[in-house]
N, C-alpha and C positions, 0 to 999 in steps of 0.2 A: 536260819534254823526256824523252829516256830515251838511254841505252850500251849497245847489245846490246838484252837487254829490260828493265834497269834503268832506273827511273824516279826521277826527277832534276826535281823544280820550276826554273822558268824565273827565280825570284827569291833563290835560295839565296844564288849570287854576290855578292850586292850585301847583304843579309842578313848573311853570313858578314863582310864587311867591318867592318858595321855592330858587329857583338859584339867585333870584334876591338880597336874603337877604343875598346870601350864607353857606344855609343852605343845600346845597344838591349839591353832589360831582356830578359830570355827571360819566354816564357807559361808559367805552370803550367801541366802535363801535366795532362789529363783523363784518372781513371781509365776503363779498357775493358777489353774481354775478348772473345776470339775462339776459333771454335771448327773443328777440323779435322775435319771431319764424315765415317768412314770407310763403308767396307761391304765385304765382301769378294765378288767378282765370279770367276765362272768365266773360266780364260782363254780367249781367242780363237785361233784359227787365224796363226799366224805371219806376217808382212808377208811377201808373195811377191818375190825378190829379182829386184833391176834396178827394179820397180815405183816409181814416184814416188810419195815422200813427198807425202799431202797438205796442204796449207798450213794452219795454225790447228793444232793438237793439240788443242786440247778438244774436234772434232767426234768422236772417238771417244769410248768409255768406258771401256777397258777395254786391258791391252797384255798383249804375246806372255809375257811372262816371269810369268805371275799377280802374288798380293798383292793387296789392297786397294785401290779408287779413293778420291778425296778429292773432296768438294763444292767446286764454286767458283764465285764469280759473278763476273763483269765489272763494274766501278763503270759507272755510264754516263760518257761523256765530258764533261756536264753539270756533274757534279760537282765541288766546289770542291777537294776534297783527292782525291788520285790517280785522277783522273776519266780511265776506260781501261785501267786497270790492272784483276789478276786479283786475286782475296782470296778471303778465306773468311767463311761469316757473323760477324756481332759488330757490337761499337757500344760506346759510353759508359754509364757505370755511371748508371743512376738514382737521386737521391738516396731514393726506395723502395722499393728493393734492399736497404735497411737493416733495413728493415721486418720482425717477426716474421712467417716464411714455416713452413711446413709443411713438416717437413726429415727426409730419410732417405739413410743413408749415414756416413761419415765424419764428425763432431761439425764445429761452427764452428773450435772450439780447434784440432783436427786443422789443418783447413785454413789456419789462422793460422799454424800452426808451419811447413807447408810451402810458404805465398806468403810469409811474413816480414811480413807486416801482421798489426794487430789483429784479433780475432774479428771486430768489425762490416764491416772491410773487407774482409775474407775472405769471408762471409756477401755483400754486397753484389756482391763480382767472379765469386765462383759464381753469382748469382742472374743478373746479368748475363750471363753466358755462355749460361745456358740460355733466357733470358727473349728473349734475342737471337736464338738458335738456331732459336726458334718466329717469332718475328716475320718472319725473314729466310729460313726456307726453310720453315717449317709441322712444321718439327720437334720434338717436346715430350718433354725427360730428363725426367719424372714419371711416377709410378702410384699407383694406391692406399692401397700398402703400399710395405715394402723390399722386397718382392719382386717385384714386378708394375712392368710398364711402359704405358702409353698404347698403344692397338692400332692406332688410327686416330685424324687427326685432320683429315681431308677434309671434314667435314660442313660443311652452313653456320652452324651454331650455332660450332663454332668456325673457321670465318671472319671473325664477327662479334666473336667476342673476340681473335681477333688483330689486327682491324682496331683493337679499341678501344686494347690493347697500344701498336700502333705511333704513336697519336694522343695518348696518355697520359690517355686518359680511362679507363684501367681500373689498377688497379697489379696487379702480378704475384703480391701473393702474397693480394691479393683475388682473381682470377683462379682461383689453387689452393686457394682456400677454398671457396668457391662450388660446385668441381667436385671436391670431397673428395680431393684429391690432395696427393703429397708430394714435391719434387724430390729428385730422386734425383742427389745427389751422388757413389757408387759410382759412376757413369757416365761421370764425367769423370778425365781424369791432367791435370795440369800439367805442359807439354813445353818453356814459353819464356817470355821475359819481355825485352819491347823498350821502350824509351823513345823517342819523335820526339825527333830532335836540337834541342839549344837555340835554333837560329837556325832552327826552322820557325815560321811564323806560326800553323799550329793542333797541338798536341801534343799525346799521348797515352801514357798509362802502361798499357802492354796486356801481358794475360797470354794466353796461346795455350796450349790445352787439346786433348787428343786425345776422341774419344768413337765407340763405334759407334751406326749408324742402327739404332736399336730392331726387332725383327722385327715387319713390319705395317705399318709405318709408311713414309713415301715422302716426298722433297722436293718441294718444290713450288716454282714459280717466278714468286714471290708480292713478293720482295723491289722497292720501288719505288726502291732505290739502284741496281741491277743492271739491264742491258740484255742479258743474257745468264747462263744456268749450267749446269755443267757436272759430269760426274761423272769423274774423270779420273785415273791410275796416275799418283802421285805421280814417277814419271823420265820419264816422259812428258812433265807440261806442265815438267819442266825443261828439257828437250831444245829443248822451243818457244821456252822463253824465250830459253837458248843459241844459236839460232838468229836469234834476236832478232823473232820472230814472238810472242809474246805480254809483255806489258808485265807487270813486277811491283816492290813496293819489296823492298827487300833484307829485311823480316824475312819476309816468303811466299815467296821463293825461296830461305832459308836453311832454312826448317822443312822444304820440301817433300823439299831433298837429307835432310836429319838422316831425316825417316820413311819415306824410298823403300826404305830396306833393309827394312823391318818387312815379314813376310811373311801376314801378318793381322792386321785389327781387334784382335783382343785379341793380338796380337803386340806392338803399339803399345801399347795400355791399359798393359802391364807394362811395359816399354821408359820410360814417363812417370814411375816410381814414382825414378827413379836419375835422372832428369834437371836439369842443374843451371840454376837461376833465377835466377842473378847477371842483374842489367839487365843489357842491352847500349846504350848509348849512343853515336852517332855523334862523332866531336871532327873537327873542322876546323884547319890549320894554315894559317898564308900563307909559302908560299916561294918566296922574288922576286914574280915575275910571274903565280905560280900559287895555287892554291887546293887542297892535299892533303885528302881527306875521308877518314877511318878508322873502321871497324867494331871494334872492340878482339874477338880471336879469330875475326875473319870476313876473313882476309885478301883474299879475295875481290873484298872492294867496297875495298879499299884503290888507290885510284888518282886521277893528277888530271885531274880533266875538268873545273876551269875554266880559263880563261884572264884574267887581270885586263886 
């Protein structure tokens, strides 16, 4: 269910009550990574005064105010988690993401300090971000050395490898090794960290990254978990959410609002260096006959949304 454009699972009230009574043991969150893939677009002509706004803002790919567009996917309605919601390419960490991998850019130790986790875990999260972006969008943040990046990933051989990664038939480290490619960790910037609430049945400890679409590459509609993909300005997507036209989870709309002031993809990457990565974890309290949900630091989501 949703309130405005915000996604709330129908089973939350019962699970929240069970948690408050000590009858529910929180699920251990799975490590995950997602990437706000950005591209710099030319501004289009401003919307004509008085003209009706087309419903479903993602039909557009650029706004009148300039700035980068972000790549988003609409999760298939049949998905058990956040079906019908708009999100970014991403997914869970594969245990093999901790395997030794060709690497360029900031070291694992530097990433460990930035993410606040041990080096092996930091590598796994960064690898998951790059791997999932390739699996779900066909975009690969890797190159033959520290100064290059793959220019085209649209051939049949690339598609075969992408499918093998999705099917867990090929490890990401092996994929890079046989193509003599290094993961370009410098092309990513850590933006935020959100942890799925304790009362959720599927929980993720997710790091959000920003990255610029590499020159020569283009996104492809290849995710088996999405029924639509779009390029859209963050402010335009946020406006669609505010109108109740676009369904999103709190981390998605929050990061869209945060990224909107960035005038270029490079500016977003630069801004990521100063981002606070303190995890955001929702809280639920019972007040009389109501359940009150709050996300610390994000008052927008602090609402009385369920009645017992």
